TORKOL-4160 file (C-alpha; in steps of 0.2 Angstrom, whole numbers, padded with zeros to 4 digits, m for minus):
115
<pt num="1" X="0003" Y="0047" Z="m0024"/>
<pt num="2" X="0016" Y="0040" Z="m0017"/>
<pt num="3" X="0026" Y="0040" Z="m0035"/>
<pt num="4" X="0027" Y="0060" Z="m0031"/>
<pt num="5" X="0030" Y="0058" Z="m0014"/>
<pt num="6" X="0044" Y="0045" Z="m0016"/>
<pt num="7" X="0049" Y="0058" Z="m0029"/>
<pt num="8" X="0048" Y="0073" Z="m0019"/>
<pt num="9" X="0057" Y="0064" Z="m0002"/>
<pt num="10" X="0071" Y="0057" Z="m0016"/>
<pt num="11" X="0073" Y="0079" Z="m0021"/>
<pt num="12" X="0073" Y="0083" Z="m0003"/>
<pt num="13" X="0088" Y="0069" Z="0002"/>
<pt num="14" X="0099" Y="0074" Z="m0014"/>
<pt num="15" X="0096" Y="0092" Z="m0008"/>
<pt num="16" X="0101" Y="0089" Z="0009"/>
<pt num="17" X="0118" Y="0077" Z="0004"/>
<pt num="18" X="0121" Y="0091" Z="m0007"/>
<pt num="19" X="0120" Y="0106" Z="0005"/>
<pt num="20" X="0128" Y="0097" Z="0018"/>
<pt num="21" X="0143" Y="0092" Z="0010"/>
<pt num="22" X="0147" Y="0110" Z="0002"/>
<pt num="23" X="0144" Y="0116" Z="0023"/>
<pt num="24" X="0156" Y="0104" Z="0026"/>
<pt num="25" X="0172" Y="0112" Z="0019"/>
<pt num="26" X="0169" Y="0131" Z="0023"/>
<pt num="27" X="0169" Y="0136" Z="0041"/>
<pt num="28" X="0159" Y="0151" Z="0049"/>
<pt num="29" X="0174" Y="0165" Z="0058"/>
<pt num="30" X="0159" Y="0176" Z="0061"/>
<pt num="31" X="0143" Y="0174" Z="0067"/>
<pt num="32" X="0131" Y="0189" Z="0067"/>
<pt num="33" X="0116" Y="0188" Z="0080"/>
<pt num="34" X="0102" Y="0199" Z="0077"/>
<pt num="35" X="0096" Y="0210" Z="0094"/>
<pt num="36" X="0082" Y="0215" Z="0098"/>
<pt num="37" X="0082" Y="0233" Z="0103"/>
<pt num="38" X="0076" Y="0234" Z="0123"/>
<pt num="39" X="0089" Y="0218" Z="0124"/>
<pt num="40" X="0102" Y="0229" Z="0118"/>
<pt num="41" X="0114" Y="0236" Z="0134"/>
<pt num="42" X="0117" Y="0254" Z="0136"/>
<pt num="43" X="0135" Y="0253" Z="0127"/>
<pt num="44" X="0128" Y="0244" Z="0114"/>
<pt num="45" X="0116" Y="0257" Z="0110"/>
<pt num="46" X="0126" Y="0270" Z="0110"/>
<pt num="47" X="0139" Y="0265" Z="0099"/>
<pt num="48" X="0123" Y="0259" Z="0088"/>
<pt num="49" X="0116" Y="0277" Z="0087"/>
<pt num="50" X="0136" Y="0282" Z="0084"/>
<pt num="51" X="0137" Y="0273" Z="0069"/>
<pt num="52" X="0120" Y="0278" Z="0060"/>
<pt num="53" X="0126" Y="0299" Z="0064"/>
<pt num="54" X="0145" Y="0293" Z="0056"/>
<pt num="55" X="0134" Y="0285" Z="0039"/>
<pt num="56" X="0123" Y="0303" Z="0042"/>
<pt num="57" X="0139" Y="0313" Z="0041"/>
<pt num="58" X="0150" Y="0302" Z="0028"/>
<pt num="59" X="0150" Y="0307" Z="0008"/>
<pt num="60" X="0142" Y="0296" Z="m0001"/>
<pt num="61" X="0155" Y="0284" Z="m0009"/>
<pt num="62" X="0147" Y="0285" Z="m0027"/>
<pt num="63" X="0147" Y="0267" Z="m0030"/>
<pt num="64" X="0127" Y="0267" Z="m0030"/>
<pt num="65" X="0123" Y="0264" Z="m0047"/>
<pt num="66" X="0104" Y="0264" Z="m0048"/>
<pt num="67" X="0097" Y="0250" Z="m0062"/>
<pt num="68" X="0083" Y="0263" Z="m0065"/>
<pt num="69" X="0079" Y="0282" Z="m0064"/>
<pt num="70" X="0065" Y="0283" Z="m0052"/>
<pt num="71" X="0058" Y="0298" Z="m0059"/>
<pt num="72" X="0056" Y="0292" Z="m0078"/>
<pt num="73" X="0055" Y="0275" Z="m0077"/>
<pt num="74" X="0040" Y="0268" Z="m0066"/>
<pt num="75" X="0035" Y="0285" Z="m0059"/>
<pt num="76" X="0018" Y="0279" Z="m0054"/>
<pt num="77" X="0028" Y="0264" Z="m0043"/>
<pt num="78" X="0044" Y="0274" Z="m0036"/>
<pt num="79" X="0035" Y="0292" Z="m0033"/>
<pt num="80" X="0043" Y="0287" Z="m0013"/>
<pt num="81" X="0058" Y="0285" Z="m0017"/>
<pt num="82" X="0068" Y="0300" Z="m0019"/>
<pt num="83" X="0084" Y="0299" Z="m0034"/>
<pt num="84" X="0100" Y="0301" Z="m0030"/>
<pt num="85" X="0110" Y="0318" Z="m0029"/>
<pt num="86" X="0128" Y="0320" Z="m0027"/>
<pt num="87" X="0122" Y="0330" Z="m0010"/>
<pt num="88" X="0118" Y="0315" Z="m0002"/>
<pt num="89" X="0126" Y="0304" Z="0012"/>
<pt num="90" X="0133" Y="0288" Z="0014"/>
<pt num="91" X="0117" Y="0284" Z="0025"/>
<pt num="92" X="0104" Y="0292" Z="0010"/>
<pt num="93" X="0112" Y="0278" Z="m0002"/>
<pt num="94" X="0108" Y="0265" Z="0008"/>
<pt num="95" X="0093" Y="0268" Z="0013"/>
<pt num="96" X="0091" Y="0273" Z="m0005"/>
<pt num="97" X="0096" Y="0254" Z="m0010"/>
<pt num="98" X="0085" Y="0247" Z="0002"/>
<pt num="99" X="0069" Y="0257" Z="m0002"/>
<pt num="100" X="0072" Y="0251" Z="m0019"/>
<pt num="101" X="0074" Y="0233" Z="m0015"/>
<pt num="102" X="0061" Y="0233" Z="m0004"/>
<pt num="103" X="0048" Y="0240" Z="m0017"/>
<pt num="104" X="0053" Y="0227" Z="m0030"/>
<pt num="105" X="0049" Y="0212" Z="m0022"/>
<pt num="106" X="0035" Y="0220" Z="m0016"/>
<pt num="107" X="0028" Y="0230" Z="m0029"/>
<pt num="108" X="0032" Y="0224" Z="m0046"/>
<pt num="109" X="0028" Y="0235" Z="m0062"/>
<pt num="110" X="0010" Y="0231" Z="m0068"/>
<pt num="111" X="0018" Y="0220" Z="m0083"/>
<pt num="112" X="0025" Y="0209" Z="m0074"/>
<pt num="113" X="0012" Y="0205" Z="m0062"/>
<pt num="114" X="0003" Y="0188" Z="m0064"/>
<pt num="115" X="m0017" Y="0194" Z="m0064"/>
């Protein structure tokens, strides 16, 4: 038990040294801070709404290349994600990528489960 604890401590110490060494050479130019909607000022709320509306009117970039076809591959799992179309907006692509990642993390195909 003591050997395992010592080994764990050594591994954590080595990892800490590695992380601190890599961070010492990098400087952060811009730190993003998450804010609760209720804590935003009226100007910040208006800017956020304008940004979302801009994404809603901007045409899609065409760069979204889903790793699978939600209609054909795993349709029983991905039935709530609409397929990508040429008429979608940039916001639709953004939401699609978010929904796709959530599904992959939270609900993998049954063949990949360890049950």
